DSSP file (Angstrom, degrees, kcal/mol; ACC not computed):
  #  RESIDUE AA STRUCTURE BP1 BP2  ACC     N-H-->O    O-->H-N    N-H-->O    O-->H-N    TCO  KAPPA ALPHA  PHI   PSI    X-CA   Y-CA   Z-CA
    1    1 A X              0   0    0      0, 0.0     2,-0.3     0, 0.0    57,-0.2   0.000 360.0 360.0 360.0 145.6    0.0    0.0    0.0
    2    2 A X  E     -A   57   0A   0     55,-2.6    55,-2.8    76,-0.0     2,-0.3  -0.861 360.0-110.7-119.5 155.5    1.1    3.5   -0.8
    3    3 A X  E     -A   56   0A   0     74,-0.5    74,-3.2    -2,-0.3     2,-0.3  -0.672  39.5-179.5 -84.6 138.6    0.2    6.8    0.8
    4    4 A X  E     -AB  55  76A   0     51,-2.9    51,-2.5    -2,-0.3     2,-0.5  -0.986  28.8-139.5-136.8 147.0   -1.9    9.2   -1.2
    5    5 A X  E     -AB  54  75A   0     70,-2.5    70,-2.7    -2,-0.3     2,-0.5  -0.915  28.1-161.4 -95.4 130.5   -3.4   12.7   -0.9
    6    6 A X  E     -AB  53  74A   0     47,-3.1    47,-2.7    -2,-0.5     2,-0.5  -0.975   8.1-150.8-123.3 128.1   -6.9   12.6   -2.5
    7    7 A X  E     -AB  52  73A   0     66,-2.8    65,-2.9    -2,-0.5    66,-1.3  -0.853  20.3-178.8 -95.8 123.7   -8.7   15.8   -3.5
    8    8 A X  E     -AB  51  71A   0     43,-2.6    43,-2.7    -2,-0.5     2,-0.5  -0.949  16.5-156.5-126.2 147.3  -12.5   15.5   -3.4
    9    9 A X  E     +A   50   0A   0     61,-2.7     2,-0.3    -2,-0.4    41,-0.2  -0.984  19.9 174.0-124.0 124.7  -15.2   18.0   -4.2
   10   10 A X  E     -A   49   0A   0     39,-2.5    39,-3.1    -2,-0.5     6,-0.1  -0.919  35.9 -97.6-129.7 151.7  -18.6   17.6   -2.6
   11   11 A X  E >   -A   48   0A   0     -2,-0.3     3,-1.6    37,-0.2    37,-0.3  -0.277  37.0-114.4 -60.9 154.0  -21.8   19.6   -2.6
   12   12 A X  T 3  S+     0   0    0     35,-2.3    -1,-0.1     1,-0.3    36,-0.1   0.820 114.2  62.7 -59.2 -30.2  -22.3   21.9    0.4
   13   13 A X  T 3  S+     0   0    0     34,-0.3     2,-0.4     2,-0.1    -1,-0.3   0.601  91.0  78.0 -73.5 -12.8  -25.3   19.9    1.5
   14   14 A X  S <  S-     0   0    0     -3,-1.6     2,-0.2     2,-0.0    -4,-0.1  -0.845  80.1-127.6-105.4 134.0  -23.2   16.7    2.1
   15   15 A X    >>  -     0   0    0     -2,-0.4     4,-1.0     1,-0.1     3,-0.8  -0.539  16.4-128.7 -79.0 141.4  -21.0   16.2    5.2
   16   16 A X  H 3> S+     0   0    0      1,-0.2     4,-2.4    -2,-0.2     3,-0.3   0.847 105.0  63.4 -59.3 -37.3  -17.4   15.3    4.5
   17   17 A X  H 3> S+     0   0    0      1,-0.2     4,-2.3     2,-0.2    -1,-0.2   0.847  97.9  56.6 -61.0 -32.8  -17.5   12.3    6.9
   18   18 A X  H <> S+     0   0    0     -3,-0.8     4,-1.4     1,-0.2    -1,-0.2   0.925 110.8  42.7 -63.1 -42.9  -20.1   10.6    4.7
   19   19 A X  H  X S+     0   0    0     -4,-1.0     4,-1.7    -3,-0.3    -2,-0.2   0.857 111.1  55.4 -74.3 -34.3  -17.8   10.8    1.6
   20   20 A X  H  X S+     0   0    0     -4,-2.4     4,-1.1     1,-0.2    -2,-0.2   0.937 109.4  47.3 -61.3 -45.9  -14.7    9.8    3.6
   21   21 A X  H  X S+     0   0    0     -4,-2.3     4,-0.9     1,-0.2    -1,-0.2   0.823 106.9  57.6 -66.0 -30.9  -16.6    6.7    4.8
   22   22 A X  H  X S+     0   0    0     -4,-1.4     4,-0.6     1,-0.2     3,-0.5   0.866  99.9  58.1 -64.6 -36.9  -17.7    6.0    1.2
   23   23 A X  H ><>S+     0   0    0     -4,-1.7     5,-1.7     1,-0.2     3,-1.1   0.837  97.8  61.7 -63.6 -31.3  -14.0    5.9    0.1
   24   24 A X  H ><5S+     0   0    0     -4,-1.1     3,-1.8     1,-0.3    -1,-0.2   0.876  96.3  58.8 -60.7 -36.8  -13.5    3.1    2.6
   25   25 A X  H 3<5S+     0   0    0     -4,-0.9    -1,-0.3    -3,-0.5    -2,-0.2   0.712 100.2  57.7 -67.5 -18.9  -15.9    1.0    0.7
   26   26 A X  T <<5S-     0   0    0     -3,-1.1    -1,-0.3    -4,-0.6    -2,-0.2   0.406 128.6 -97.3 -87.9   1.5  -13.6    1.4   -2.4
   27   27 A X  T < 5S+     0   0    0     -3,-1.8    31,-0.3     1,-0.3     2,-0.3   0.474  76.7 142.4 100.7   2.9  -10.8   -0.1   -0.4
   28   28 A X      < -     0   0    0     -5,-1.7     2,-0.9    29,-0.1    -1,-0.3  -0.621  45.3-142.3 -82.0 136.3   -9.0    3.1    0.7
   29   29 A X  E     -C   56   0A   0     27,-2.8    27,-2.9    -2,-0.3     2,-0.1  -0.845  23.4-144.0 -97.8  97.7   -7.5    3.0    4.2
   30   30 A X  E     -C   55   0A   0     -2,-0.9     2,-1.0    25,-0.2    25,-0.3  -0.392   9.6-126.4 -69.5 133.3   -8.2    6.5    5.5
   31   31 A X    >   -     0   0    0     23,-2.9     3,-1.2     1,-0.2    23,-0.3  -0.719  21.6-168.6 -78.7 104.3   -5.6    8.1    7.8
   32   32 A X  T 3  S+     0   0    0     -2,-1.0    -1,-0.2     1,-0.3    -2,-0.0   0.647  82.9  64.0 -71.1 -15.5   -7.6    9.2   10.8
   33   33 A X  T 3  S+     0   0    0      1,-0.1     2,-0.8     2,-0.1    -1,-0.3   0.625  93.0  69.1 -80.3 -13.8   -4.7   11.2   12.2
   34   34 A X  S <  S-     0   0    0     -3,-1.2    20,-0.4    20,-0.2     2,-0.2  -0.892  80.7-149.4-107.6 104.6   -4.9   13.5    9.1
   35   35 A X        -     0   0    0     -2,-0.8    17,-0.1     1,-0.1    -2,-0.1  -0.495  34.3 -91.2 -71.6 140.4   -8.1   15.5    9.4
   36   36 A X        -     0   0    0     -2,-0.2     2,-0.6     1,-0.1    17,-0.2  -0.282  41.5-139.7 -52.7 129.4   -9.7   16.5    6.0
   37   37 A X  E     -D   52   0A   0     15,-2.5    15,-2.0    -3,-0.1     2,-0.4  -0.856   8.0-140.2 -97.5 119.7   -8.3   19.9    4.9
   38   38 A X  E     -D   51   0A   0     -2,-0.6     2,-0.3    13,-0.2    13,-0.3  -0.650  17.1-148.8 -80.1 129.8  -10.9   22.2    3.4
   39   39 A X  E     -D   50   0A   0     11,-3.2    11,-0.6    -2,-0.4     3,-0.3  -0.714  10.9-149.9 -97.0 151.0   -9.4   24.2    0.4
   40   40 A X  S    S+     0   0    0     -2,-0.3    -1,-0.1     1,-0.2     5,-0.1   0.000  80.5  83.0-106.3  28.5  -10.5   27.6   -0.5
   41   41 A X        +     0   0    0      9,-0.1    -1,-0.2     3,-0.0     2,-0.1   0.212  52.9 138.4-117.3  13.2   -9.8   27.2   -4.2
   42   42 A X    >   -     0   0    0     -3,-0.3     3,-0.8     1,-0.2     4,-0.1  -0.371  49.4-145.1 -65.4 137.6  -12.9   25.5   -5.4
   43   43 A X  T 3  S+     0   0    0      1,-0.3     3,-0.2     2,-0.1    -1,-0.2   0.742 102.2  47.4 -69.5 -23.6  -14.2   26.8   -8.7
   44   44 A X  T >>  +     0   0    0      1,-0.2     4,-3.3     2,-0.1     3,-1.9  -0.368  68.5 150.1-111.8  50.6  -17.7   26.1   -7.4
   45   45 A X  T <4  +     0   0    0     -3,-0.8    -1,-0.2     1,-0.3    -2,-0.1   0.758  69.5  57.2 -59.2 -26.5  -17.4   27.7   -4.0
   46   46 A X  T 34 S+     0   0    0     -3,-0.2    -1,-0.3     1,-0.1     3,-0.1   0.706 125.0  19.0 -78.6 -17.5  -21.1   28.7   -3.9
   47   47 A X  T <4 S+     0   0    0     -3,-1.9   -35,-2.3     1,-0.2     2,-0.3   0.587 122.5  42.0-125.8 -17.3  -22.2   25.1   -4.4
   48   48 A X  E  <  -A   11   0A   0     -4,-3.3     2,-0.4   -37,-0.3   -37,-0.2  -0.932  56.3-144.4-137.0 155.8  -19.2   22.8   -3.4
   49   49 A X  E     -A   10   0A   0    -39,-3.1   -39,-2.5    -2,-0.3     2,-0.4  -0.897  16.1-147.1-109.6 147.3  -16.5   22.3   -0.9
   50   50 A X  E     +AD   9  39A   0    -11,-0.6   -11,-3.2    -2,-0.4     2,-0.3  -0.970  20.9 179.9-115.9 135.1  -13.1   20.9   -1.9
   51   51 A X  E     -AD   8  38A   0    -43,-2.7   -43,-2.6    -2,-0.4     2,-0.5  -0.916  22.6-144.0-130.3 152.8  -11.1   18.8    0.6
   52   52 A X  E     +AD   7  37A   0    -15,-2.0   -15,-2.5    -2,-0.3     2,-0.3  -0.986  24.7 178.3-114.4 130.1   -7.8   17.0    0.8
   53   53 A X  E     -A    6   0A   0    -47,-2.7   -47,-3.1    -2,-0.5     2,-0.4  -0.902  21.5-131.9-125.1 161.3   -7.7   13.7    2.7
   54   54 A X  E     +A    5   0A   0    -20,-0.4   -23,-2.9   -23,-0.3     2,-0.3  -0.919  32.7 159.2-115.5 136.8   -4.9   11.2    3.2
   55   55 A X  E     -AC   4  30A   0    -51,-2.5   -51,-2.9    -2,-0.4     2,-0.5  -0.987  41.0-118.0-151.5 157.0   -5.2    7.5    2.7
   56   56 A X  E     -AC   3  29A   0    -27,-2.9   -27,-2.8    -2,-0.3     2,-0.4  -0.890  37.8-171.8 -93.9 130.2   -3.3    4.3    2.1
   57   57 A X  E     -A    2   0A   0    -55,-2.8   -55,-2.6    -2,-0.5     2,-0.2  -0.981  23.4-124.3-130.4 134.2   -4.3    2.8   -1.2
   58   58 A X    >>  -     0   0    0     -2,-0.4     3,-1.8   -31,-0.3     4,-0.9  -0.507  30.6-117.6 -71.0 144.6   -3.4   -0.6   -2.7
   59   59 A X  G >4 S+     0   0    0      1,-0.3     3,-0.8     2,-0.2     4,-0.4   0.859 115.6  54.9 -53.3 -38.6   -1.8   -0.3   -6.1
   60   60 A X  G 34 S+     0   0    0      1,-0.2    -1,-0.3     2,-0.1     3,-0.2   0.708 107.9  50.7 -69.3 -18.8   -4.6   -2.2   -7.8
   61   61 A X  G X4 S+     0   0    0     -3,-1.8     3,-1.5     1,-0.2     4,-0.4   0.561  84.1  86.8 -96.1  -9.6   -7.2    0.3   -6.3
   62   62 A X  G X< S+     0   0    0     -4,-0.9     3,-1.6    -3,-0.8     4,-0.4   0.854  82.1  61.4 -60.2 -34.0   -5.5    3.5   -7.4
   63   63 A X  G >  S+     0   0    0     -4,-0.4     3,-1.3     1,-0.3     4,-0.4   0.758  88.9  71.5 -66.2 -22.0   -7.3    3.4  -10.7
   64   64 A X  G X> S+     0   0    0     -3,-1.5     4,-1.3     1,-0.3     3,-1.0   0.755  82.4  73.2 -65.1 -22.8  -10.6    3.6   -8.8
   65   65 A X  G <4 S+     0   0    0     -3,-1.6    -1,-0.3    -4,-0.4    -2,-0.2   0.856  94.0  52.9 -56.7 -32.7   -9.7    7.3   -8.1
   66   66 A X  G <4 S+     0   0    0     -3,-1.3    -1,-0.3    -4,-0.4    -2,-0.2   0.690 110.1  45.9 -80.6 -16.3  -10.5    8.0  -11.7
   67   67 A X  T <4 S+     0   0    0     -3,-1.0     2,-0.7    -4,-0.4    -1,-0.2   0.605  85.7  95.2-102.7 -13.7  -14.0    6.5  -11.6
   68   68 A X  S >< S-     0   0    0     -4,-1.3     3,-1.6     1,-0.2   -45,-0.0  -0.700  70.9-145.2 -81.5 118.1  -15.2    8.0   -8.4
   69   69 A X  T 3  S+     0   0    0     -2,-0.7    -1,-0.2     1,-0.3   -60,-0.1   0.789  93.0  46.5 -60.3 -31.2  -17.1   11.1   -9.5
   70   70 A X  T 3  S+     0   0    0    -62,-0.1   -61,-2.7   -51,-0.0     2,-0.7   0.539  89.1  95.8 -90.0  -5.3  -16.3   13.4   -6.5
   71   71 A X  E <   +B    8   0A   0     -3,-1.6   -63,-0.3   -63,-0.2     3,-0.1  -0.773  47.2 176.1 -85.2 120.4  -12.6   12.5   -6.6
   72   72 A X  E     -     0   0A   0    -65,-2.9     2,-0.3    -2,-0.7   -64,-0.2   0.743  59.4 -14.8 -96.7 -27.2  -10.9   15.2   -8.5
   73   73 A X  E     -B    7   0A   0    -66,-1.3   -66,-2.8     2,-0.0    -1,-0.3  -0.980  51.6-156.0-165.9 160.5   -7.2   14.2   -8.2
   74   74 A X  E     -B    6   0A   0     -2,-0.3     2,-0.4   -68,-0.2   -68,-0.2  -0.985   6.8-161.0-147.9 144.3   -4.8   12.0   -6.2
   75   75 A X  E     -B    5   0A   0    -70,-2.7   -70,-2.5    -2,-0.3     2,-0.3  -0.982  19.2-127.0-127.7 132.7   -1.1   12.3   -5.5
   76   76 A X  E     -B    4   0A   0     -2,-0.4     2,-0.4   -72,-0.2   -72,-0.3  -0.557  24.4-144.9 -73.6 135.5    1.3    9.6   -4.4
   77   77 A X        -     0   0    0    -74,-3.2   -74,-0.5    -2,-0.3     2,-0.4  -0.834  10.0-156.8-102.1 141.6    3.3   10.6   -1.3
   78   78 A X        -     0   0    0     -2,-0.4     3,-0.1     1,-0.1   -76,-0.0  -0.893  20.6-138.6-115.5 149.1    6.9    9.4   -0.8
   79   79 A X  S    S+     0   0    0     -2,-0.4     2,-0.5     1,-0.2    -1,-0.1   0.812  99.5  41.9 -71.0 -31.0    8.8    9.1    2.4
   80   80 A X  S    S-     0   0    0     -3,-0.0     2,-0.6     2,-0.0    -1,-0.2  -0.972  79.2-148.8-120.3 121.5   11.9   10.6    0.7
   81   81 A X        -     0   0    0     -2,-0.5     2,-0.4    -3,-0.1    -4,-0.0  -0.788  21.2-131.6 -90.9 121.7   11.4   13.6   -1.6
   82   82 A X        -     0   0    0     -2,-0.6     2,-0.4     1,-0.0    -1,-0.0  -0.561  25.8-173.8 -77.7 130.1   14.0   13.6   -4.4
   83   83 A X        -     0   0    0     -2,-0.4     2,-0.3     2,-0.0    -2,-0.0  -0.944  24.2-121.2-119.5 144.1   15.8   16.8   -4.9
   84   84 A X              0   0    0     -2,-0.4     0, 0.0     1,-0.1     0, 0.0  -0.616 360.0 360.0 -79.1 141.3   18.2   17.6   -7.7
   85   85 A X              0   0    0     -2,-0.3    -1,-0.1     0, 0.0    -2,-0.0   0.458 360.0 360.0 -94.8 360.0   21.7   18.6   -6.5
């Protein structure tokens, strides 16, 4: 399993915890120590919230990110960040 940051966009009327639990049904292991971070950059700020959550995802489940309608993006996290010297 690898660590990922997952960007989700949900309507204002839906609570973030509901969508986080829904991701668990897709096989994502949500990091409960990382509280969902609300972003202030949503294009649809009047109708939607955008959040970043952290999860462990199996390699075979990463492709599910592309088919979940409210997932907008996901980024793999590395323990060591490579820098050019």
